[in-house]
C-alpha positions in Angstrom: 96.8 -5.7 38.0 99.8 -4.9 35.8 100.5 -1.5 34.5 100.0 -2.8 31.0 96.6 -4.0 31.9 95.5 -0.4 32.4 96.8 0.6 29.0 95.0 -2.3 27.4 91.8 -2.0 29.4 91.4 1.6 28.3 91.3 0.5 24.7 89.6 -2.9 25.0 86.6 -2.0 22.8 88.8 -0.8 20.0 91.1 -3.9 20.4 88.1 -6.2 20.0 87.0 -4.3 16.9 90.5 -4.7 15.4 90.5 -8.4 16.2 87.2 -8.8 14.3 88.3 -6.7 11.4 91.4 -8.8 10.8 90.0 -12.2 11.5 91.8 -12.9 14.8 90.7 -16.1 16.5 92.7 -15.6 19.7 94.9 -12.8 21.1 97.0 -13.1 24.2 99.4 -10.7 25.9 102.7 -12.1 27.1 106.1 -11.0 28.4 107.0 -7.9 30.5 103.5 -6.5 29.9 102.0 -9.1 32.1 104.2 -8.2 35.1 105.7 -5.4 37.0 108.5 -4.8 34.6 106.2 -2.9 32.2 107.0 0.8 31.8 103.9 2.6 30.4 106.2 5.2 28.8 108.8 3.0 27.0 107.9 -0.7 27.0 106.6 -2.5 23.9 103.6 -4.9 24.0 104.1 -8.6 23.1 101.1 -10.4 21.7 100.5 -14.0 20.7 98.0 -14.2 17.9 96.0 -16.8 16.0 94.6 -15.5 12.7 91.9 -17.3 10.7 94.0 -18.5 7.6 90.8 -18.7 5.5 89.8 -15.1 6.3 88.7 -12.6 3.7 91.9 -10.6 3.7 94.4 -13.4 3.2 96.8 -14.4 6.0 99.7 -12.0 5.3 97.4 -8.9 4.8 95.5 -9.8 8.0 98.7 -10.3 10.0 100.5 -7.1 8.9 97.3 -5.0 8.9 96.5 -6.2 12.4 100.1 -5.4 13.6 99.9 -1.9 12.1 96.5 -1.5 13.8 97.9 -2.5 17.2 100.8 0.0 16.8 98.4 2.8 16.0 96.0 1.8 18.8 98.5 1.7 21.6 101.0 4.2 20.1 104.0 2.0 20.9 106.0 -0.8 19.3 104.3 -4.2 19.2 105.8 -7.6 18.8 103.2 -9.9 17.2 104.0 -13.6 17.4 102.1 -16.6 16.1 102.5 -19.7 18.2 103.1 -21.9 15.1 106.2 -19.8 14.2 107.9 -20.3 17.6 110.5 -23.0 17.3 112.7 -22.2 20.3 111.5 -24.2 23.3 112.9 -21.7 25.8 111.0 -18.9 24.1 107.9 -21.0 24.0 108.2 -21.8 27.7 108.6 -18.1 28.5 105.5 -17.3 26.5 103.6 -20.1 28.3 104.6 -18.7 31.8 103.3 -15.2 31.1 100.5 -15.4 28.6 97.2 -13.8 29.4 94.0 -14.0 27.2 92.6 -10.8 25.8 90.3 -12.0 23.0 88.7 -15.2 21.6 86.3 -15.4 18.7 
């Protein structure tokens, strides 16, 4: 189990609540947080998210509100990426290699 998994597991109920609050359909962890390179003191968390575009808040408010919620919940910097926004095939391949599911509505 990665070091980041411990950080996330401790806050999983709150993370699920946040997902529901902001209309998240899917949330996955990727990058260094899925492996041994994660430093619990300094590393950021990289998330791949799918948000319901027809949600009550509107897409932009849901995205930015969710990101702020993640930063507050984990008390660290967060990169929040939507798969549809990734155009670089090398970046997409890196995401595919390391992605781990956290939430699905």
